[in-house]
C-alpha positions in Angstrom: 0.0 0.0 0.0 2.8 2.4 0.8 4.4 1.6 -2.5 1.1 2.6 -4.3 1.0 5.9 -2.3 4.6 6.6 -3.1 3.9 5.9 -6.8 0.8 8.1 -6.8 2.6 10.9 -5.0 5.5 10.7 -7.5 3.0 10.9 -10.4 1.4 13.9 -8.8 4.6 15.7 -8.3 5.7 15.1 -12.0 2.3 16.5 -13.2 2.8 19.5 -10.9 6.2 20.2 -12.3 4.9 20.2 -15.9 2.1 22.5 -15.0 4.6 24.9 -13.6 6.7 24.7 -16.6 3.8 25.3 -18.7 2.5 28.2 -16.7 5.9 29.9 -16.8 6.2 29.4 -20.6 2.7 30.8 -21.1 3.5 33.8 -18.8 6.7 34.6 -20.9 4.3 35.2 -23.9 2.2 37.9 -22.3 2.7 41.7 -23.0 2.5 44.6 -20.5 4.9 46.0 -17.9 7.2 43.6 -16.1 5.0 44.1 -12.9 1.8 43.3 -14.9 3.5 40.2 -16.4 4.7 38.9 -12.9 1.2 39.5 -11.5 -0.4 37.6 -14.4 2.2 34.7 -14.1 1.5 34.6 -10.3 -2.3 34.4 -11.0 -1.9 31.7 -13.5 0.6 29.7 -11.5 -1.5 29.8 -8.4 -4.5 28.7 -10.4 -2.8 25.8 -12.2 -0.3 24.7 -9.6 -1.0 25.9 -6.0 -4.9 26.0 -6.4 -5.0 22.3 -7.2 -4.3 21.7 -3.4 -4.9 25.0 -1.8 -8.1 25.7 -3.8 -8.7 28.6 -6.2 -10.2 30.5 -3.4 -7.2 29.8 -1.2 -9.3 28.1 1.5 -7.4 24.7 1.2 -8.8 21.3 0.3 -9.0 17.8 1.2 -5.9 15.8 1.4 -5.4 12.1 0.6 -5.4 9.7 3.5 -2.3 10.0 5.5 -1.4 13.5 4.2 -2.1 16.7 6.2 -4.6 19.0 4.6 -3.4 22.0 2.5 -3.0 25.2 4.2 -6.0 27.5 4.3 -4.6 30.9 3.1 -7.9 32.7 4.2 -7.0 32.0 7.8 -5.9 35.3 9.4 -3.7 33.5 11.9 -1.8 32.0 9.0 -0.7 35.4 7.8 0.1 36.9 11.3 2.4 33.9 12.1 4.4 34.0 8.7 6.8 36.4 7.2 7.1 36.8 3.5 10.4 35.1 3.6 9.0 32.0 5.3 6.4 31.9 2.5 9.2 32.1 -0.2 11.2 29.4 1.6 8.1 27.2 1.7 7.7 27.6 -2.0 11.5 26.9 -2.7 12.0 24.0 -0.4 8.6 22.6 0.3 6.8 22.0 3.6 5.0 18.8 4.8 3.4 17.1 1.9 4.1 20.1 -0.4 7.0 19.6 -2.7 9.7 22.3 -3.2 9.9 24.2 -6.4 13.6 25.1 -6.0 14.8 27.9 -8.2 12.0 27.2 -10.8 10.6 30.6 -10.2 12.5 33.9 -10.7 12.6 36.3 -7.7 9.9 38.4 -9.4 7.7 35.4 -9.9 8.2 34.2 -6.4 7.4 37.6 -5.1 4.2 37.6 -7.2 3.2 34.2 -5.6 3.8 35.7 -2.1 1.6 38.7 -3.0 -1.1 36.3 -4.3 -1.1 34.2 -1.1 -1.3 37.4 1.0 -4.2 38.6 -1.1 -6.3 36.0 0.6 -5.7 37.5 4.0 -9.2 38.7 5.2 -7.5 41.2 7.6 -5.3 42.8 5.0 -6.0 46.3 3.7 -7.1 46.2 0.1 -5.7 48.7 -2.4 
């Protein structure tokens, strides 16, 4: 049974990597300012990669048996207790069942993902 879960997890991770690569490639084709492009890539990356587990609405989701549930980004306590650097590190190296994405994202793209995660904070001031 553990071997089946490992194989399933490995397949899921490979799919996630391909989605990330596809997302980054699509983002490179967009026009607009660098800031607009980074925001668009972050939105697309979150939707296609992060949202698969954390939900498009950031509320988290249901995890397979034996795996902790994905983080709910709408929880104000989550935002209060984490720095932007901790979020960047979690994306880079992974945390719990979430795989790390290493240096796959540029610093600008990583910053865009952190801003996207922060946008779910119900206690944050909205522009």
